[in-house]
C-alpha positions as CSV (number, residue, x, y, z in Angstrom):
1,M,12.3,-10.8,5.5
2,T,12.0,-13.6,3.1
3,F,9.9,-16.7,2.8
4,E,10.2,-19.9,0.9
5,F,8.9,-19.5,-2.7
6,N,5.1,-19.7,-2.7
7,K,5.0,-20.7,0.9
8,A,4.4,-19.1,4.3
9,R,7.5,-20.7,5.9
10,L,10.1,-18.3,7.1
11,R,13.7,-18.6,5.8
12,P,16.6,-18.4,8.3
13,D,17.4,-14.8,7.5
14,A,13.8,-13.8,8.4
15,Q,14.2,-15.7,11.7
16,T,17.4,-13.7,12.5
17,I,15.5,-10.5,11.9
18,L,12.6,-11.6,14.0
19,D,14.9,-12.7,16.9
20,Y,16.0,-9.1,17.0
21,V,12.4,-8.0,17.1
22,V,11.7,-10.4,20.0
23,G,14.6,-9.0,22.0
24,F,13.3,-5.5,21.4
25,M,9.7,-6.4,22.4
26,K,11.0,-8.1,25.6
27,K,12.9,-5.0,26.4
28,Y,9.8,-2.9,25.9
29,P,7.0,-5.0,27.3
30,D,4.2,-2.4,26.5
31,L,5.1,-2.3,22.8
32,Q,2.5,-3.7,20.5
33,V,3.1,-4.4,16.8
34,N,1.1,-5.0,13.6
35,C,2.8,-7.4,11.1
36,R,1.8,-6.1,7.7
37,L,2.7,-8.3,4.7
38,H,2.5,-6.9,1.2
39,R,2.7,-8.8,-2.1
40,Q,3.0,-7.8,-5.7
41,R,0.0,-7.5,-8.0
42,R,0.0,-10.8,-9.9
43,R,-2.6,-13.5,-9.0
44,L,-4.6,-11.1,-6.8
45,A,-6.8,-13.5,-4.7
46,Y,-4.1,-16.0,-4.3
47,N,-1.5,-13.4,-3.2
48,L,-3.9,-11.8,-0.7
49,K,-4.4,-15.3,0.9
50,L,-0.7,-16.0,0.9
51,S,0.2,-12.6,2.3
52,Q,-2.2,-13.3,5.2
53,K,-0.6,-16.7,5.9
54,R,2.8,-15.1,5.8
55,A,1.8,-12.3,8.2
56,E,0.4,-15.0,10.5
57,A,3.6,-17.0,10.3
58,V,5.5,-13.9,11.5
59,K,3.1,-13.5,14.4
60,E,3.3,-17.2,15.2
61,Y,7.1,-17.0,15.3
62,L,7.0,-14.1,17.7
63,L,4.5,-16.0,19.9
64,E,6.8,-19.1,19.9
65,K,9.6,-16.9,21.2
66,G,7.6,-15.6,24.1
67,V,5.9,-12.5,22.9
68,E,2.3,-12.4,24.2
69,G,-0.4,-12.8,21.6
70,A,-2.3,-9.7,22.6
71,R,0.8,-7.6,21.6
72,V,0.9,-8.8,18.0
73,Q,-1.6,-8.3,15.1
74,A,-1.2,-9.8,11.6
75,K,-2.6,-8.5,8.4
76,G,-1.9,-9.5,4.8
77,Y,-2.4,-6.7,2.3
78,G,-1.8,-8.4,-1.0
79,K,-1.3,-5.7,-3.7
80,E,-2.3,-2.7,-1.6
81,N,0.2,0.0,-0.8
82,P,3.0,-0.8,-3.3
83,V,6.3,1.1,-2.8
84,A,7.4,0.6,-6.4
85,P,5.9,0.0,-9.9
86,N,4.8,-3.6,-10.5
87,D,5.8,-3.6,-14.1
88,T,9.4,-4.7,-13.5
89,D,10.9,-7.7,-11.6
90,E,12.8,-5.2,-9.3
91,G,9.6,-3.3,-8.5
92,R,7.7,-6.5,-7.8
93,E,10.5,-7.7,-5.5
94,R,10.4,-4.4,-3.6
95,N,6.6,-4.8,-3.2
96,R,7.0,-8.3,-1.6
97,R,7.8,-7.1,2.0
98,V,6.9,-7.3,5.6
99,E,6.5,-4.2,7.7
100,L,6.2,-4.1,11.5
101,H,4.4,-1.1,12.8
102,T,4.0,-0.1,16.4
103,L,0.4,0.2,17.7
104,N,1.1,2.4,20.7
């Protein structure tokens, strides 16, 4: 999923992915998810705040599409849990990601 640069606004490709998630959640009404947003390591405090705003934007999109609020949690992780080294542009790009995890 992608966001506008330095903003918590979802891009159209992210909305397309989330529309699929909405359909899946409507098909399985007991499913609960945690939206986890990760950022790369630069500007630590700022990125933690931005990652939380982006996680909340994902949650808000799901709610606007009819998913009940109790079924969705949002958490921004900032630099925690990188999947690649942060010393290259490619690694930082891979670390800027949204993960949806089931809670049940």
